[in-house]
C-alpha positions in Angstrom: 0.0 0.0 0.0 1.2 3.5 -0.9 0.2 6.5 1.1 0.6 10.0 -0.2 0.0 13.1 1.9 -0.3 16.5 0.2 -0.8 19.9 1.9 -2.2 22.6 -0.3 -2.8 26.2 0.9 -5.3 28.2 -1.1 -6.8 31.7 -0.6 -10.3 32.1 -1.8 -11.9 35.5 -1.4 -15.6 35.6 -1.5 -18.6 37.4 -0.1 -19.3 36.8 3.6 -21.7 38.2 6.1 -20.6 40.1 9.2 -21.3 37.0 11.3 -18.7 35.0 9.4 -21.3 32.6 8.1 -21.1 31.1 4.6 -24.4 31.3 2.8 -25.8 30.2 -0.5 -26.7 33.7 -1.5 -23.3 35.2 -0.7 -21.0 32.2 -1.4 -22.7 29.9 -3.9 -21.0 29.5 -7.3 -23.0 30.9 -10.2 -23.2 30.1 -13.9 -21.2 32.7 -15.7 -18.7 33.3 -12.9 -14.9 33.4 -13.5 -12.4 33.0 -10.7 -8.8 34.1 -11.3 -6.1 32.8 -8.9 -2.4 33.2 -8.5 -0.3 30.3 -7.2 2.0 31.0 -4.2 4.9 29.1 -2.8 3.8 26.8 0.1 3.3 28.4 3.5 2.2 26.8 6.8 -1.5 27.3 7.3 -0.9 28.4 10.9 -3.1 28.1 13.9 -6.8 27.3 14.3 -9.3 28.9 16.7 -10.9 32.3 17.1 -9.2 35.7 16.6 -6.2 34.4 14.7 -3.8 36.6 12.7 -2.4 34.9 9.6 0.5 37.0 8.4 1.2 36.0 4.8 2.5 39.4 3.8 5.8 37.9 2.5 4.3 35.1 0.3 6.1 34.7 -3.0 4.2 34.1 -6.3 5.3 31.2 -8.5 4.1 33.0 -11.6 1.4 30.4 -12.4 -2.0 32.0 -13.0 -5.2 29.8 -13.1 -8.6 30.6 -14.3 -11.7 28.7 -13.2 -14.8 29.2 -15.4 -18.4 28.3 -14.7 -19.9 28.5 -18.3 -23.3 30.1 -18.6 -24.6 26.9 -20.3 -24.5 23.8 -18.1 -26.1 21.5 -20.6 -22.8 19.7 -21.4 -23.0 16.0 -20.3 -20.5 13.3 -19.5 -21.5 9.6 -19.5 -22.9 8.5 -16.2 -23.0 11.9 -14.5 -26.5 13.4 -14.2 -28.6 15.8 -12.2 -26.0 18.6 -12.1 -26.7 22.3 -12.8 -23.1 23.7 -12.9 -19.9 22.8 -14.8 -16.7 24.1 -13.3 -13.8 24.2 -15.8 -10.4 24.3 -14.0 -7.2 23.8 -16.0 -7.8 20.5 -17.9 -10.6 19.3 -15.6 -14.3 19.7 -15.9 -16.2 19.3 -12.6 -19.9 18.5 -12.7 -21.6 20.1 -9.7 -25.1 20.3 -8.2 -25.7 23.5 -6.3 -28.7 24.7 -4.4 -29.6 26.6 -1.2 -28.6 23.6 1.0 -25.4 22.2 -0.4 -22.6 22.2 -3.0 -22.2 18.7 -4.4 -19.6 17.2 -6.8 -21.2 14.6 -9.0 -18.0 13.7 -11.1 -15.2 15.2 -13.2 -13.4 14.5 -16.4 -9.8 15.1 -17.4 -8.1 13.9 -20.6 -9.1 10.2 -21.1 -10.2 9.8 -17.5 -13.6 10.2 -15.9 -14.6 9.9 -12.2 -18.3 9.1 -11.8 -19.7 9.2 -8.3 -22.6 6.9 -7.5 -22.6 8.5 -4.0 -21.4 12.1 -4.7 -19.2 14.3 -2.5 -20.8 17.0 -0.5 -18.2 19.8 -0.7 -20.1 22.4 1.4 -23.3 22.8 3.3 -25.2 26.1 3.7 -25.3 27.9 6.0 -21.9 27.1 7.5 -20.3 28.9 10.5 -17.3 28.8 12.8 -17.1 25.6 14.8 -19.3 23.5 12.4 -18.0 20.3 10.8 -19.3 17.4 8.7 -17.9 14.3 7.1 -19.4 12.8 3.9 -18.5 9.4 2.6 -18.4 9.0 -1.2 -18.3 6.1 -3.7 -17.7 5.9 -7.4 -15.7 4.6 -10.3 -12.6 5.9 -12.1 -12.9 5.1 -15.8 -9.7 5.2 -17.9 -9.8 5.2 -21.7 -13.5 4.3 -21.6 -12.9 0.7 -20.7 -10.8 0.3 -17.5 -13.0 0.8 -14.4 -11.4 1.1 -10.9 -13.6 1.5 -7.8 -12.9 4.4 -5.5 -14.2 5.3 -2.1 -13.3 7.7 0.7 -14.5 10.5 2.9 -14.6 14.2 2.8 -14.5 16.3 6.0 -15.1 20.1 6.2 -14.4 22.1 9.4 -14.8 25.8 9.9 -11.8 25.8 12.2 -10.7 29.4 12.6 -11.6 33.1 12.4 -9.5 36.1 12.3 -7.4 38.6 10.2 -5.6 37.7 7.0 -2.6 39.8 6.1 -1.6 39.6 2.4 0.9 41.7 0.4 -0.6 45.2 0.2 -3.8 44.4 2.1 -5.3 43.4 5.5 -8.6 41.5 5.5 -10.7 41.2 8.6 -13.7 39.0 9.6 -12.2 36.0 7.9 -13.5 32.5 8.2 -11.2 29.6 7.5 -12.3 26.1 6.3 -10.1 23.0 6.7 -11.0 20.4 4.1 -9.6 16.8 4.3 -10.2 14.3 1.5 -9.2 10.7 2.0 -9.4 8.4 -1.0 -9.0 4.6 -1.3 -8.5 3.1 -4.8 -8.1 -0.6 -5.7 -6.1 -1.1 -8.8 -5.6 -4.5 -10.5 -2.1 -4.9 -9.0 -2.0 -2.5 -6.1 -3.9 -0.5 -3.5 -3.5 3.3 -3.3 -4.5 5.4 -0.4 -4.2 9.2 -0.4 -4.9 12.2 1.9 -5.3 15.7 0.7 -5.6 18.6 3.1 -6.6 22.1 1.9 -7.4 25.4 3.6 -9.7 28.1 2.3 -10.0 31.6 3.7 -13.4 33.4 3.1 -13.7 37.1 3.7 -16.1 40.0 2.9 
């Protein structure tokens, strides 16, 4: 068994109410949205808890710029994935999402000659969501390679609003920030091996 652990630090700036609560109206993705991000060199995510100060004023940009697009037309379909109302295009991946006032759900994604189709999709976020809340969602699906090799995948996805505070970035200070810690565990059974992976990501949401 191989175990891979990745730590990815992301900054996502979105609309947030004064009570640091994520809501569908303020934070739900929308058809036609475009999100531009700049990659930074890795930094430690720092402490959890209330009234934190995250000083990332000295972060260094890698030069990589990424654009995520939610096309206005979500009618594009991928085999086996249904009941979604939003397509999120990120680099060479297309994510097929279901979004309503209660939750943000990933139904599957495609990249190159690979598709992931979830029979039990991943709940990425629930609305409303406030500091101290957490949930774990188990998911189940198939990885399909070159339209004929099918490998079962399973795992769990945990989201915790683990911190609030002030975020210091180059040239700006952002207050009333809510941080989410997202942990995704995946278990994949290949014909000749078993692969287990853990990905931990942090998202900072601010007014």
